[in-house]
N, C-alpha and C positions, 0 to 999 in steps of 0.2 A: 798648799794652803788653798782653800775655797776661795772662789771669786764671789763678789758681792750678789750677783745673779744666782750662782750655785746655792749660795746660803739663803736667800730669799725663796727659791723654789723648794728647798728642802723643808724650810719651816711651813710653807704653805701645805706641803704633802703631809706634814705631820699633823697639821690642825684638820686637814681633810679626813685623815685616818681616825682622828680623835673623835669627831662629831658624826660620822656617816657610818651606816650599816651597809656594807658593800653586797651583801646577800639579798637585801630588799631594795637596794639601789636608791637610798633616800636618807634623809636625816634621822638619826636615832630618835626613837619614841620618846624617850625621856627628855630630850632637849627640843623637840619639834613643836611648834606652835601654829596651828591653822587659824586663818582669819577670814574675815569677810573684807570687802573694798575698804581701805583706810580713809578714803575720802567720802563716799556716800553710803557706806555701810551695805551696799547690795551683794546679794549671793549670785547674781547673773555674771557669770565669769567664765572665761575660756582660756585654753591653754595657749599662750604666747610663744614661749620655747622653754628648752631644758638645757642647762649648762652645768657641767661638773655635778650632776645629780640634783641641782637646785631646779625648783619648777617656778616658772614666772608666768603669771596669768594676767589677762585684760578684763577690766570691768566691761560688762556690755551696756551699762547705763551711763557712766561718766568718763570712760576710755582710760581710766587710770591703770597702769601697769604696775604690778607689784609682786614680791615674793611670797609664795604660799605652798606649802608651809615654809616657816622661816625659823632660824635658832632663836630659842627664847632669850630673855634677858641675861640669865646667867651665862649662857654659852656666848652670847654676844660681847658681854663685858670681859670675858676671858679671852676672847679674840683680840680685842682692843689693847689688852695688857699682856699680849703673847709675844713670843720671840719674833714671829714675822712683823708685827707692827714695830718693835725695837729696831730691826734691821731696816725696815722701810723708813722709819724717821731718820737713819743715819743719813740718808740721801736727802730727804725732803727738808729737814730742819737743822742738820748739823754741818752744813758748809761743804758737803762733797757734791752738791748738785748744781749744775748750771741754770737751774731755774729760777733762782733768786731774783735775778734781774727782771724776769718776766713777772714774778709775783709782785715786785716793785711798781712796775708799770700798771698791772691790773688793779693793785690797791689804789694808786693815784687816780686811775680813771673811776674807780667806783666811788670814791670820796667826792669826785666832781659831779658824777651823776646824783648822788645823795644831796649834795649841796644845791643842784638845779632845782630839786623838787621839794626840799625841806621848807615848811612855813617858819617863820620867825626870823630873829636876828643873828646873833652871835652862836656858834656852836656850843651845845651845853652837853648833856649826858648821854653816852653811847654804850651800848651793851653788845658785845660779840658772842655769839653762841658757837662754841667750838673754834677757840682762838689759835689753836696749833702751834706754830712757832712764835706768836705774838707780833708778827711784822705789821698786821694791818692795825692792831691796837696802837703800835708805836707812831705808824703813819697818822693815825687819827688823833692821837695826843699832839703830834707836831702841828696839826691844823687847829688845835684849841679845844679839842673836845675833853671832858672828863670821862675817862674810859673805864669800863668794868668789862671783865670776861668770865667765862665758864668753860670748862672743858673736862670730859669724863676719863681723859687720858692722864695718868699720874706723872708720866714723863713730861707732857707738855706743861703741866702745872709747874713742876720743879724747874723748867727752863725759864718760864715767865714769871715766877714769884719774885726773884731778885729785882727786875725791873719795875714791877707793878704792885707789890706787896699784897695787901689783902683786898685789892681792886680785883684781883683774879682767884676764882676758886675751882677746886678739883670736885666738881659735882654737876649733877644735871639741874635743869632751870628750877624744877620743882622743889628742889632741896635748897636752893640759894638764899631763900629768905628776902628777896627784893620787895621793897614797898609798892604799893598800888601807885601807878602813874609816875614812876621813877624816871622813865627814860624817854628822850626825845627821838631816839634813833636805835633799832634793833637790827643787827647785821648777821647774816649768815651765809657764808660762801663754802660752798662744797661740804655742806652739813646736812641740808634738809632731806637729801636721799638718804641719810642714814638713820632718820628718825622713825621709831617703830609705830608711833601714835601721833600723826602730824596734826590732827584737829585738836587734841589735847595740849600739845605744846603751843599751838597758834593761841588757844584759849589764854593760857598762862602769859604768853608775850602781849596779847591784848590787855590783860589785867595789869602789867608792870609798865605799860606805855601810856603816855599822856595822850589827850585828845588831839587828833591830827598828826600824831608821831608817825614818823616814816619807817616802814619795814623794808629791808633790802634782802633778796634772796637771789643766789646765783646756783643753778643746778645744770647738770647735763639734761639736754633735750631728747627723750626718747623718739620724738618724731623728726629729728633732725635728719638731713641727707645721709649723713655719716652712718648713722644707725640703720638706716634703710638699706644701705649696700652691705656694710660688713656685719650687721646684726650683733649676735652674742659673741663675736670675736672682739668686739670693742672692749678696751681695758676698764671702762666703767662699768661693765656688766660683770657684777663682783658680788655674789650672794652672801659672802661673809660679812660684808660691811655695808652694801648698797641695798636697802630694803624695798625703796620706793623708786619708780622711773617716771619723772615728771614730764608733762608737755605743757604749752602755753594754755590749752583748754583745761587740763586737769588742776594745774596750780591756780588758774583764775577761779575755778570753782571752789577749791578748798579754802582760798582768801576770802570769798564772798560769805561762805558759810561760817567763817571764823570773825566777821565784823570788820572786814577790809575791802577797799575799793582799790582795784588795779589801775596804777596810774600810767605806767609804761613798761612794755616789754622789749627789751634790746637783744637782738641775736648776734652771735659772734661764732665764727666757724674756723679758728686758727688751724685746727687739726684736720679740715676738710680739704684734702690735697689728693692728687693722683697718687703720689708717692706713699702717702700714709695708707691709702686704701690697699696698694700692692703690698705694703709690709704687713698689713693685718692678715692678708691671705697667705703670706709666706712664713709668718712667724707668730706663735702663740703669744698673746699678751702676758705680762708678769703675773696679772690676776688669775691666770687660766691654769687649772690643774691638768686637764687633758692637753698634753703637747703634741698631738697628732700632726704630722706634716702633710701637705698635699701630695698627691701622687705625681709621678714623673711628667706625665702628659699636661698636667696643670702647672708643675712647678717651673718647667722650662720657659714658657712664655712669660711668666711673672718675672722670672729672673731677668729675661731680656728687656721687659718693661722697666724693671728697677734700672737697669744700666742706662737706658735711654733718658729716664726721669732724672738720673745723677748728673747728666751734662749741664754744665754751669748755666747757660742761658735758659734752658728748659726748666731746671730747677727753679730758677728765679721767677719766671713765669707762673709756673705752678703754685708757688707760695704765694705769690701776689694776686693772681686774679681767680684761681679756683675757689678759694673760701667766699669770695663775693657772690659766686652763684647762689650757695646755700642761704647766705643773708639776705639777697635779693628776693629769694622766693619764701622768706620767713620760714626757713627750715634749718636754723643755726645749730651747731653742735651744743652750744651753751645758751642759756636764756638768763638775762639778768632782769629781775622783776623789781620794780618799785611799787609799794602799795602805801596806803594811808589809812590809819585806823578811823573808822567812820562810826562804829556802834559796837555794842557787845555781841559776842558770837551768837549764832543761832542756836535754839534750845537742842 
């Protein structure tokens, strides 16, 4: 019987074969979509790196890193409803993962951050875009919010519907039919990197938000130290799902153009440890198709380093202090952004 990891890898390889032309070394022409910079529209761009035949480019004007070309909407939605996604969700949302306690901690911290910067009295209406397992929606409802959610993954909707009824929908924001000025808070965690047209989405978020409404966005930070060291080996560099790679500079730019004022950017680097860096160089991430191993001359010292870093007191020091270096330098692995609606989007 295949293990979880074997099933996940087999499903990823199947998706790669489906959407790529191995002779040309790129996405099949019928599902490839070439774009300009999704933030500023510039055509001034250069190659950032290539991973698993996906090309990643960086805008020369606003510094945005993005996938180009990328899978079109039909192929992307097919991936989100593929066997790979179903297998991945077994771990993420169906109780076989040890990450639920960490999710609960992050949800509580994010609600505290929102409360700190939200104007007004008691909690009112909150929309989560991409609600996943529904854990944040439940935490927000427990805090007194009237919660709503949308998710394009049909299996996520099926899991959440019994608890939230018609307040959750299996659609994107443009098809949800929300009223103008309906929400006090809009929340996106691990979602904004998936969005093909971020300015269009933020324009609709602006429309359905009340004046001074809070927008919360949590995304990986492509300018974080972990990415500068391990580069495309990082698990979040994943062309099938992550189309855009944000930094504090690029996300503040897109927010300003979309009628928002950035209030605070919080850095967190839980995965920036020496042990994690060594692991990335020794083992391909589960979002990687090319599973090539380092040669023996590189592999031996990395294995020795892993052994040293697994010693109890060294491991504990690494986990406790190494992430603080990235956070102190404002080069966190993840950024949490609080913004406030100030005006309609720029034309």
